[in-house]
C-alpha positions in Angstrom: 9.1 8.0 -13.5 9.5 8.6 -9.9 12.1 6.9 -7.7 10.6 3.6 -6.4 11.4 4.5 -2.8 9.3 7.8 -3.2 6.3 5.9 -4.4 5.9 3.3 -1.6 5.6 5.0 1.8 5.0 2.1 4.2 3.3 -1.3 4.3 -0.1 -1.5 6.0 -0.7 -4.4 8.3 -4.1 -5.1 9.9 -6.4 -8.0 10.4 -7.9 -7.6 7.0 -4.6 -7.2 5.1 -3.2 -10.2 6.9 -6.0 -12.2 5.4 -5.3 -10.8 2.0 -1.6 -12.0 2.3 -2.9 -15.6 2.0 -4.2 -14.7 -1.5 -0.8 -13.1 -2.4 -2.2 -9.6 -2.0 -0.1 -7.0 -0.1 -1.2 -3.5 1.0 0.9 -0.4 0.9 0.4 3.3 1.7 1.6 5.1 -1.4 2.4 8.6 -2.6 -0.9 10.5 -3.4 0.3 11.4 -6.9 1.5 7.9 -7.8 -0.4 5.9 -10.5 -0.8 2.2 -10.9 2.1 1.9 -13.4 4.5 3.6 -11.0 3.3 1.5 -8.1 3.8 -1.7 -10.1 7.3 -0.7 -11.2 8.2 0.3 -7.6 7.1 -3.1 -6.1 8.8 -5.1 -8.9 12.1 -3.1 -8.5 12.3 -3.1 -4.7 11.1 -6.7 -4.0 12.1 -8.5 -7.3 8.7 -10.1 -7.8 6.1 -10.1 -10.6 3.1 -8.0 -10.0 -0.2 -9.2 -11.7 -2.6 -6.5 -10.5 -2.7 -3.2 -8.7 -5.9 -1.7 -7.0 -5.7 1.8 -5.6 -8.1 3.8 -3.4 -8.1 7.2 -1.8 -8.9 7.2 1.9 -10.4 10.4 3.1 -9.4 11.7 6.6 -11.9 11.3 9.4 -13.0 14.0 11.9 -11.5 13.3 15.4 -12.2 15.0 18.7 -10.3 15.1 22.0 -12.3 17.1 24.5 -13.1 20.4 23.0 -10.4 20.2 20.4 -11.4 18.8 17.0 -9.2 18.0 14.0 -8.9 15.6 11.1 -6.7 12.6 10.4 -4.6 12.8 7.3 -6.0 11.7 3.9 -3.9 9.0 2.2 -3.8 6.7 -0.8 -3.4 3.0 -0.4 -2.7 0.3 -3.0 -3.4 -3.5 -2.9 -0.8 -5.2 -5.0 -1.4 -8.8 -6.3 1.8 -10.9 -6.7 2.3 -13.9 -9.0 1.4 -17.2 -7.3 4.3 -18.8 -5.4 6.1 -15.5 -4.8 6.2 -13.7 -1.5 7.4 -10.3 -0.2 10.1 -10.8 2.5 9.0 -7.7 4.4 5.7 -9.3 5.4 7.2 -12.7 6.4 8.7 -11.6 9.7 
């Protein structure tokens, strides 16, 4: 198993993910090679909560242009983690 701090890269906060927080679902950018079991273990270890479900998705980078120069944004993997009812992650409470 990987170190939990290598699995979770950063929390993702947007308008959509803020709405999911009301349903006890939290979104993280995770290591591309991490699987659902490692993500569940990492969240439970770091935040001391009970994870009920993990959904993962690969987000493909988009083509971006600035004048004549074109490039791509980085591809990434994100995970939506469902937490047991009544539990909260303190990182999102601030």
